[in-house]
N, C-alpha and C positions, 0 to 999 in steps of 0.2 A: 504494500500499500504505499503510495506517495504521500508523504506527511508535510504539512506546512504549519509553521507556528504562528499562531494568532494570540495576541496578547490584549486581553480585556481589562482596562483599568478599573471600570465600574462593574461590579457583579451585583445584580439585583434584578428587579423586574421593571418593565416599562408598560405603561397603560397606554392603550390606544382606544380612542372612541370608534364605535362601529355603529351601523344603521340601527335605528330603533332605540337609541340612548343607552344601549348596553356598552360596556367596555370589556376588551380582552386584555388580561394581564399575561405578558408573555416574558419568560425569563430570557436573559441575554444567553445566546446570540439570536434568538428567535424574534420574529417580526409578525405582527398581525397582518394576515393576507386572507381575505375572504372570511373573517370572523374566526379564523383558526391561527394558532401559533405554528409558523413555519420557518425553517431555516434552509435556504437554498445555498449549498456549499459549491461554489464554482472553482475552488482552489484544490481542495483535498479530493484524491481520487483513489479508488481501490476496487477490488471485486465486490460482487453483491454482499458476500458474507462478511467481508471487512467493513464495508460501509454500513451494513446492518448493525455490526457491533459498535460502530462509530456512532450511530444514532443512539443505540442503547446507552453508551457512555454519556450521552447528553440527556438521559431519561426520557428518550423519545423513541420513535420507530420510523421506518421509511414511509413516506406519505401514502395515504389511502386516497386515491382519487376516484371515488364513486359518485361524486357530486359534480354536475357539469359547471356549475357556477365557480366551485373552488378550482377545477381544472382550468377554466378561462382565467380566473384572477392570477393563478400562478404563472400561466403562460404570458399574460400581459406584464407581470412583475419581471420575469426573466427578460423580456424584450425591452422594458423600460429601463432596467438597469444595466443593459448591454452585457448579459450573461448568456448570450446566444450561441457561442461556439463550444458547446459541450453537451454530452449526452448525460442524462440525470437518472440514476436508479430510482424506482419507486417501489412500493411495497407488494408487488405482484410477482407470483412465480407459478409455474406448473411442473417444478421439479418433483419427481416421485410420483406424479399423477398426470402423466402426459395429456395435454389438452384440456385439462380442468384447471384453469387459472383461478388462483386464490390470493386474497390478501393476507398479510401476515396475521391477522386476527382469525383466519379461516373462512371468512365469508367469500362468496364467489364474485369474480371480476366480470363485469359486463363486457360482452364481446361486441365487435363491429362498430357501427356509428354510434355515437360521435367520438369515441375515445381512440380506437385503433385506426391507424392511417393506412393508406394504400402503400404497399412496398413493391412486391413483384407480382401481386395478382390484383384482382378486383374484389376479392372476398373480404378485405379488411380483417383478416385473421392472422395470428401469427403463424409463420410457417418453418420456424427453425427446428421442429421436431425435438428429438432428445438432445440436440447439441446447443440449442438456445432456449433457456428455461427461466430467464429473468427479464422483466419489463423494464424498459427505459422511456423517458421522454426523449424522442429522437430529434435532435437539432436538424438533421438532414431531411426530415420529413415534417417539418412545421410543428415540432413537439408533440405529435400524436404519439401513442403508445406504440412500441415495437419490441420484438423479442431479441435478446442478445445472449451471447454466452456468459454465463454468471462469473466467469473468472477474468473477464476483461476489465480494465481499469476505466471506471467511470465515476463521475461526481455523483452527488446524492442530494435529495430533498428530504429533510426530516420534519416530522410533525410531532409536536408536543401536546400531550393530552392534559 
């Protein structure tokens, strides 16, 4: 895993206003995106397993993108902050149950439109079979989901609960 050293002088929580008058309190380095505490790390990269552990060390997990609004808000944040030249691991895999994509909490991943992008077919389904079992937001495919080899070095998006 490639490591970068980040120094945070202030350790604590930051409160962000959200729609409806509610506020999300996010511990650093997380920021409020779409009413959730999200950390988009465009510097540190590693395998899906290493980056899952990375999120766990931040008391979080790879992001679960089962809500179209959150998906949209994260992609807008990536583009707004010019973090567009990276693939980002998310919390979906089909390892051990080929073709049955699940989030890290065990729930099913929605297939096809609007989450999975067109890659080599028109089916909007992952095609990596047993060699590609982990999902990324694919910068080369407008940040739609794509399946990659879990051992490739990719960045991560963590979600704090």
